[in-house]
ZAVEX-919209 format. One record per residue (C-alpha): residue in one letter; x, y, z. Coordinates in Angstrom, 3 decimals, always signed. Layout:
BEGIN
REC type        x        y        z
REC    a        X        Y        Z
...
***
This chain:
BEGIN
REC type        x        y        z
REC    x   +0.000   +0.000   +0.000
REC    x   +1.475   +3.341   -1.056
REC    x   +0.976   +6.762   +0.466
REC    x   +1.232  +10.142   -1.264
REC    x   +4.710  +10.425   +0.238
REC    x   +5.899   +7.442   -1.740
REC    x   +6.470   +5.215   +1.277
REC    x   +4.947   +1.839   +1.931
REC    x   +2.964   +1.373   +5.138
REC    x   +3.441   -2.391   +5.023
REC    x   +7.182   -2.806   +4.549
REC    x   +8.865   -5.548   +6.542
REC    x  +12.530   -6.584   +6.643
REC    x  +14.407   -8.137   +5.023
REC    x  +14.238   -6.245   +1.750
REC    x  +13.423   -8.020   -1.495
REC    x  +16.881   -9.019   -2.737
REC    x  +15.459   -9.965   -6.136
REC    x  +15.040   -6.232   -6.872
REC    x  +17.975   -3.920   -7.631
REC    x  +17.287   -0.745   -5.667
REC    x  +17.880   +2.543   -7.502
REC    x  +19.428   +4.908   -4.955
REC    x  +20.645   +8.463   -5.354
REC    x  +23.444   +9.568   -3.024
REC    x  +24.091  +13.252   -2.418
REC    x  +27.678  +13.986   -1.407
REC    x  +30.245  +16.624   -0.586
REC    x  +33.749  +15.233   -1.266
REC    x  +35.175  +16.834   +1.907
REC    x  +32.973  +14.793   +4.263
REC    x  +34.723  +11.648   +5.594
REC    x  +31.483  +10.136   +6.877
REC    x  +29.876  +10.507   +3.469
REC    x  +32.928   +8.936   +1.856
REC    x  +32.634   +5.872   +4.107
REC    x  +28.939   +5.521   +3.245
REC    x  +29.759   +5.800   -0.462
REC    x  +32.277   +2.952   -0.165
REC    x  +29.532   +0.748   +1.293
REC    x  +27.125   +1.769   -1.476
REC    x  +29.676   +1.233   -4.252
REC    x  +30.404   -2.258   -2.914
REC    x  +26.675   -2.993   -3.054
REC    x  +26.526   -1.702   -6.616
REC    x  +29.419   -3.951   -7.609
REC    x  +27.547   -6.956   -6.193
REC    x  +24.372   -5.962   -8.084
REC    x  +22.271   -5.048   -5.058
REC    x  +21.839   -1.360   -5.942
REC    x  +22.062   +0.973   -8.912
REC    x  +23.525   +4.309   -7.904
REC    x  +23.055   +7.841   -9.124
REC    x  +24.725  +10.897   -7.667
REC    x  +23.746  +14.336   -6.442
REC    x  +26.044  +17.004   -5.037
REC    x  +25.648  +19.081   -1.899
REC    x  +27.831  +21.933   -0.659
REC    x  +28.435  +21.886   +3.089
REC    x  +30.186  +25.250   +2.815
REC    x  +27.155  +26.769   +1.095
REC    x  +24.868  +25.126   +3.647
REC    x  +26.853  +26.643   +6.541
REC    x  +27.345  +30.040   +4.906
REC    x  +26.225  +32.915   +7.123
REC    x  +24.624  +35.230   +4.618
REC    x  +22.574  +35.258   +1.464
REC    x  +23.310  +32.559   -1.077
REC    x  +23.986  +35.127   -3.811
REC    x  +26.912  +36.427   -1.742
REC    x  +28.623  +33.039   -1.528
REC    x  +31.884  +33.028   -3.507
REC    x  +32.587  +29.573   -5.006
REC    x  +36.148  +30.640   -5.882
REC    x  +36.869  +30.765   -2.137
REC    x  +35.330  +27.349   -1.475
REC    x  +37.692  +24.448   -0.773
REC    x  +35.385  +21.801   -2.228
REC    x  +33.840  +23.799   -5.094
REC    x  +36.402  +22.739   -7.751
REC    x  +35.839  +19.032   -7.039
REC    x  +32.063  +19.429   -6.735
REC    x  +31.855  +21.401   -9.988
REC    x  +33.956  +18.763  -11.711
REC    x  +31.624  +16.079  -10.333
REC    x  +28.533  +17.590  -11.945
REC    x  +30.328  +18.078  -15.263
REC    x  +31.459  +14.433  -15.200
REC    x  +27.950  +13.265  -14.352
REC    x  +26.220  +15.379  -16.977
REC    x  +28.767  +14.777  -19.739
REC    x  +29.794  +11.162  -19.158
REC    x  +27.181   +9.611  -16.869
REC    x  +26.326   +8.444  -13.367
REC    x  +28.828   +5.577  -13.275
REC    x  +31.641   +7.954  -14.235
REC    x  +30.619  +10.350  -11.478
REC    x  +30.779   +7.506   -8.969
REC    x  +34.247   +6.510  -10.188
REC    x  +35.480  +10.091   -9.935
REC    x  +34.084  +10.535   -6.417
REC    x  +35.780   +7.297   -5.335
REC    x  +39.055   +8.427   -6.919
REC    x  +39.088  +11.908   -5.403
REC    x  +38.208  +10.356   -2.049
REC    x  +41.180   +7.992   -2.195
REC    x  +43.541  +10.842   -2.973
REC    x  +42.063  +13.120   -0.273
REC    x  +41.353  +10.735   +2.596
REC    x  +44.144   +8.211   +2.008
REC    x  +46.704  +10.110   -0.067
REC    x  +46.389  +13.342   +1.975
REC    x  +46.290  +15.407   -1.214
REC    x  +44.727  +18.860   -1.333
REC    x  +41.154  +18.514   -2.587
REC    x  +41.089  +22.029   -4.005
REC    x  +44.230  +21.712   -6.152
REC    x  +43.897  +21.337   -9.896
REC    x  +46.568  +18.631  -10.092
REC    x  +44.753  +16.509   -7.487
REC    x  +41.472  +16.724   -9.385
REC    x  +43.061  +16.053  -12.776
REC    x  +44.888  +13.034  -11.335
REC    x  +41.624  +11.713   -9.863
REC    x  +39.959  +12.079  -13.253
REC    x  +42.728  +10.017  -14.821
REC    x  +42.369   +7.438  -12.015
REC    x  +38.721   +7.138  -13.011
REC    x  +39.595   +6.697  -16.717
REC    x  +38.252  +10.136  -17.530
REC    x  +39.702  +13.062  -19.463
REC    x  +41.713  +15.384  -17.221
REC    x  +40.426  +18.446  -19.088
REC    x  +36.959  +17.881  -17.590
REC    x  +38.358  +19.863  -14.650
REC    x  +39.146  +22.813  -16.910
REC    x  +35.722  +22.547  -18.494
REC    x  +34.100  +22.659  -15.052
REC    x  +36.054  +25.711  -13.895
REC    x  +35.649  +27.555  -17.212
REC    x  +31.860  +27.185  -17.247
REC    x  +29.880  +29.293  -14.727
REC    x  +26.953  +26.938  -15.341
REC    x  +28.812  +24.188  -13.470
REC    x  +28.388  +26.103  -10.210
REC    x  +24.755  +26.808  -11.101
REC    x  +24.285  +23.042  -11.471
REC    x  +25.803  +22.505   -8.012
REC    x  +23.439  +25.053   -6.499
REC    x  +20.472  +23.480   -8.310
REC    x  +21.317  +20.033   -6.873
REC    x  +21.805  +21.547   -3.430
REC    x  +18.521  +23.465   -3.476
REC    x  +16.592  +20.494   -4.848
REC    x  +17.667  +18.308   -1.948
REC    x  +16.801  +21.015   +0.590
REC    x  +13.410  +21.779   -0.930
REC    x  +12.234  +18.275   -1.827
REC    x  +13.678  +16.240   +1.059
REC    x  +14.559  +18.812   +3.744
REC    x  +18.205  +17.843   +3.200
REC    x  +20.667  +19.412   +5.609
REC    x  +23.852  +17.376   +5.224
REC    x  +25.548  +14.331   +3.771
REC    x  +25.449  +11.428   +3.265
REC    x  +21.857  +11.724   +2.073
REC    x  +20.034   +8.923   +0.259
REC    x  +16.941   +9.151   -1.928
REC    x  +15.221   +6.024   -3.135
REC    x  +13.649   +5.331   -6.531
REC    x  +16.518   +7.040   -8.363
REC    x  +16.003  +10.278   -6.469
REC    x  +12.211  +10.504   -6.754
REC    x  +11.277   +8.526   -3.634
REC    x  +11.686   +9.052   +0.103
REC    x  +14.940  +10.550   +1.312
REC    x  +16.878  +10.406   +4.551
REC    x  +20.186  +11.551   +6.033
REC    x  +22.586   +8.639   +6.568
REC    x  +23.483   +5.960   +7.200
REC    x  +26.506   +7.367   +9.003
REC    x  +29.031   +4.556   +9.457
REC    x  +32.564   +4.445  +10.846
REC    x  +33.803   +1.737   +8.481
REC    x  +32.138   +0.208   +5.390
REC    x  +30.844   -3.294   +6.198
REC    x  +31.541   -6.279   +3.986
REC    x  +29.432   -8.916   +2.230
REC    x  +26.369  -10.071   +4.192
REC    x  +26.692   -7.325   +6.782
REC    x  +26.579   -4.756   +3.973
REC    x  +23.409   -6.327   +2.577
REC    x  +21.873   -6.513   +6.037
REC    x  +22.522   -2.808   +6.578
REC    x  +20.904   -2.070   +3.218
REC    x  +17.815   -4.018   +4.234
REC    x  +17.436   -2.099   +7.483
REC    x  +18.024   +1.263   +5.795
REC    x  +15.442   +0.545   +3.093
REC    x  +12.903   -0.597   +5.663
REC    x  +13.327   +2.555   +7.739
REC    x  +13.249   +4.875   +4.730
REC    x  +10.025   +3.378   +3.381
REC    x   +8.277   +3.323   +6.736
REC    x   +6.261   +6.534   +6.907
REC    x   +6.135   +6.334  +10.715
REC    x   +9.914   +6.609  +11.116
REC    x  +11.909   +9.841  +11.132
REC    x  +15.138   +9.653  +13.090
REC    x  +17.496   +7.411  +15.041
REC    x  +20.813   +8.840  +16.229
REC    x  +23.686   +8.182  +18.617
REC    x  +26.798  +10.076  +19.634
REC    x  +30.065   +9.616  +17.718
REC    x  +32.774   +8.357  +20.043
REC    x  +35.194   +7.257  +17.302
REC    x  +36.236   +8.464  +13.869
REC    x  +36.712   +6.616  +10.569
REC    x  +40.073   +4.915  +10.211
REC    x  +41.342   +7.266   +7.499
REC    x  +44.807   +8.865   +7.245
REC    x  +43.177  +12.254   +6.627
REC    x  +41.315  +12.042   +9.957
REC    x  +44.443  +10.930  +11.834
REC    x  +46.409  +13.835  +10.361
REC    x  +43.750  +16.374  +11.375
REC    x  +43.497  +14.970  +14.914
REC    x  +47.278  +15.093  +15.295
REC    x  +47.366  +18.706  +14.102
REC    x  +44.610  +19.640  +16.573
REC    x  +46.569  +17.930  +19.355
REC    x  +49.607  +20.104  +18.602
***
């Protein structure tokens, strides 16, 4: 039974593993928690459990104290990578966008490379078997930032999005929810089990939020470096 919100009132776990779920993930490449969630989702896509599409979200724009029109993307640390992401998605496709996000994440969170540098982004494009000049295309076209803002506003307006990771079911037309926030990506059956629970909660119109404190951080070199710098 469906409601006008697109959620089923009769969903029960486990999810139907005969159906490949179409899930849209909204991301900001600077967020380590979102990166960990994307690794889980990409593993599920590789095993055929989900089909992913990608939306972008700017945490800097979301936290900006002022009117949106006054936000300067040239001063944003993640804007070059986010703008490149939308150009990759729109020009090459969803799978390419996922590969690029995974590649830039490896270089940023594991390789400790500067996310805002042109050489980091071009190298990530090459890692993803994409043309390095997609970066130049993204930065040369003002419409690439307009596309970022459009994605951002759509998530806020349609799903009350406020951060990442944010999932939307039915290829971005169904119910949406922040999370899941995970410390490390699970493997194999545990990954599928988490998917089943997430789908059940997202399609249950009676459920809104479940949250705990964060006592530990993801096991990523980028996090360890930041914590060490704070300690000094």
